[in-house]
C-alpha positions as CSV (number, residue, x, y, z in Angstrom):
1,M,0.0,0.0,0.0
2,T,1.4,3.4,-0.9
3,D,1.3,6.5,1.3
4,D,-1.2,8.0,-1.0
5,Q,-3.5,5.0,-0.6
6,Q,-3.1,5.0,3.2
7,T,-4.4,8.6,3.4
8,F,-7.4,8.3,1.0
9,V,-9.7,8.4,4.0
10,P,-8.7,9.2,7.6
11,A,-7.9,6.2,9.9
12,G,-10.8,7.0,12.2
13,F,-13.4,7.4,9.4
14,T,-16.1,4.8,9.3
15,V,-16.7,4.0,5.7
16,P,-20.4,4.0,4.8
17,R,-21.4,0.5,3.7
18,T,-24.8,1.4,2.2
19,L,-26.8,4.1,0.6
20,V,-30.5,3.6,-0.2
21,G,-32.0,5.7,-2.9
22,D,-35.2,5.8,-5.0
23,G,-35.0,2.5,-6.9
24,F,-31.6,1.4,-5.8
25,R,-29.3,0.6,-2.9
26,L,-25.6,0.3,-2.6
27,E,-23.5,-2.4,-0.8
28,P,-19.8,-3.1,-1.1
29,L,-19.0,-5.0,-4.3
30,G,-17.5,-8.4,-3.6
31,P,-17.3,-12.0,-4.9
32,E,-20.8,-12.7,-3.7
33,H,-22.1,-10.6,-6.6
34,N,-20.1,-12.4,-9.3
35,D,-22.9,-14.1,-11.3
36,R,-25.2,-11.1,-11.0
37,D,-22.5,-8.5,-11.7
38,L,-21.2,-10.4,-14.8
39,A,-24.7,-10.7,-16.2
40,A,-25.4,-7.0,-15.5
41,W,-22.4,-5.5,-17.3
42,T,-22.1,-8.1,-20.1
43,G,-25.7,-7.4,-21.0
44,S,-25.0,-3.6,-21.3
45,I,-21.5,-3.3,-22.7
46,A,-22.3,-0.7,-25.4
47,H,-24.4,1.3,-22.9
48,I,-21.7,1.4,-20.3
49,R,-19.0,2.3,-22.7
50,A,-21.1,5.3,-23.7
51,T,-21.7,6.4,-20.1
52,P,-20.0,9.6,-19.0
53,G,-16.8,8.6,-17.1
54,F,-16.4,5.4,-19.2
55,V,-16.1,6.8,-22.7
56,G,-12.7,5.9,-24.1
57,R,-11.6,3.9,-21.1
58,G,-11.8,0.5,-22.8
59,W,-14.0,-0.9,-20.0
60,P,-15.9,-3.0,-20.1
61,P,-14.1,-5.2,-22.6
62,V,-16.2,-5.7,-25.7
63,E,-15.3,-9.4,-25.7
64,G,-16.5,-9.8,-22.1
65,M,-14.6,-12.0,-19.6
66,S,-14.9,-15.3,-18.0
67,A,-16.7,-15.8,-14.7
68,E,-13.4,-16.6,-13.1
69,A,-11.7,-13.4,-14.3
70,N,-14.7,-11.4,-13.1
71,L,-14.5,-13.1,-9.7
72,A,-10.9,-12.1,-9.4
73,D,-11.8,-8.5,-10.3
74,L,-14.5,-8.5,-7.6
75,A,-12.1,-10.0,-5.0
76,R,-9.7,-7.2,-5.8
77,H,-12.4,-4.6,-5.3
78,A,-13.4,-6.2,-2.0
79,R,-9.7,-6.2,-0.8
80,E,-9.3,-2.5,-1.8
81,F,-12.4,-1.7,0.2
82,E,-11.2,-3.5,3.3
83,E,-7.7,-1.9,2.9
84,R,-9.5,1.5,2.5
85,V,-7.7,2.4,-0.6
86,A,-10.7,2.4,-3.0
87,F,-14.4,1.8,-2.6
88,A,-16.5,-0.1,-5.1
89,Y,-20.2,-0.7,-4.5
90,S,-22.7,-2.8,-6.3
91,V,-25.8,-0.9,-7.3
92,L,-28.7,-3.2,-6.5
93,E,-32.4,-3.0,-7.3
94,P,-34.3,-3.9,-4.1
95,A,-35.9,-7.4,-4.5
96,D,-39.3,-5.8,-4.1
97,G,-38.6,-3.5,-7.0
98,D,-39.7,-0.4,-5.1
99,G,-39.2,3.0,-6.5
100,D,-37.8,2.7,-9.9
101,G,-41.0,2.3,-11.9
102,A,-39.5,-0.7,-13.6
103,S,-40.4,-4.3,-13.6
104,A,-41.9,-5.8,-10.4
105,S,-39.8,-8.9,-10.9
106,A,-37.6,-9.7,-7.9
107,G,-34.3,-11.2,-7.4
108,D,-31.7,-12.6,-9.7
109,G,-34.0,-14.4,-12.0
110,A,-33.4,-17.7,-10.3
111,G,-36.0,-17.2,-7.7
112,N,-33.6,-17.0,-4.8
113,G,-34.6,-13.5,-3.6
114,L,-31.2,-11.9,-4.2
115,D,-31.3,-8.3,-5.3
116,D,-30.6,-7.7,-9.0
117,V,-27.3,-6.0,-9.7
118,I,-28.2,-3.0,-11.9
119,G,-24.8,-1.2,-11.8
120,C,-21.7,-0.3,-10.0
121,L,-20.2,2.7,-8.3
122,Y,-16.4,3.4,-7.9
123,V,-14.8,5.9,-5.5
124,H,-11.0,6.1,-5.5
125,P,-8.1,8.5,-5.7
126,A,-7.7,9.9,-9.2
127,R,-4.8,8.2,-11.0
128,Q,-3.4,11.4,-12.5
129,A,-4.1,13.6,-9.4
130,P,-4.2,11.5,-6.2
131,D,-5.4,14.6,-4.2
132,R,-8.7,14.4,-6.2
133,I,-11.5,11.9,-5.8
134,Q,-12.5,10.1,-8.9
135,V,-16.1,8.8,-8.9
136,S,-17.7,6.8,-11.7
137,S,-20.9,4.7,-12.0
138,W,-22.8,2.8,-14.5
139,V,-26.2,1.2,-14.7
140,R,-27.6,-1.5,-17.0
141,A,-29.1,-0.3,-20.2
142,D,-32.6,-1.3,-19.0
143,R,-32.1,0.9,-15.9
144,A,-30.7,3.9,-17.8
145,H,-33.4,6.1,-16.2
146,L,-31.6,5.6,-12.8
147,D,-28.2,7.0,-14.1
148,A,-28.8,10.7,-13.2
149,P,-30.7,10.0,-10.0
150,L,-27.9,7.7,-8.8
151,R,-25.3,10.3,-9.6
152,D,-27.3,13.0,-7.7
153,A,-27.8,10.8,-4.7
154,V,-24.2,9.7,-4.6
155,L,-22.9,13.3,-4.8
156,T,-25.2,14.3,-1.9
157,W,-24.0,11.3,0.0
158,L,-20.3,12.0,-0.7
159,H,-20.7,15.6,0.5
160,A,-22.7,14.6,3.7
161,A,-21.2,11.3,4.8
162,W,-17.7,11.2,3.5
163,P,-14.6,13.3,4.6
164,F,-14.0,14.7,1.1
165,D,-13.8,18.3,0.1
166,G,-16.6,18.6,-2.5
167,T,-14.4,20.7,-4.7
168,R,-12.1,17.8,-5.2
169,I,-14.7,15.3,-6.4
170,D,-14.6,14.5,-10.1
171,Y,-17.9,12.7,-11.3
172,A,-18.9,13.1,-14.9
173,P,-22.2,14.9,-15.3
174,R,-25.2,13.2,-16.8
């Protein structure tokens, strides 16, 4: 871990583990989301690549990736979260479907009651300017109507619940 990574959030800061918004909730991204996460982004590659903050980044890969490679990526995100060097969240549609005006279907499509993964949120030091906070998020193409409300809720949350100077947050407008 570098010194820059160690100081991303203060040692005594309790990192928020959730945010509940209209039609979504956040929880730390981890290996338990693998199947649902992989299905979410591989079904929306063109949409995500056109999302502000992802244009020109080369992610997600057009060819997709194996479940094993995605699992390794999610394990890395979970490790970074626990080490407090970067924070990735799964954007979930509550199993009851409340608030988004979309389908009332619940769960992961397998009938097990798991909340559907509808996107991801990433909060980390900016690569080119580690004194800045880089925030990016994507939602599935079929939940595109949540893109701007998610961004608005996250910005409010970052200003209210996180120890960041709001003038240092970079989050592409919608």
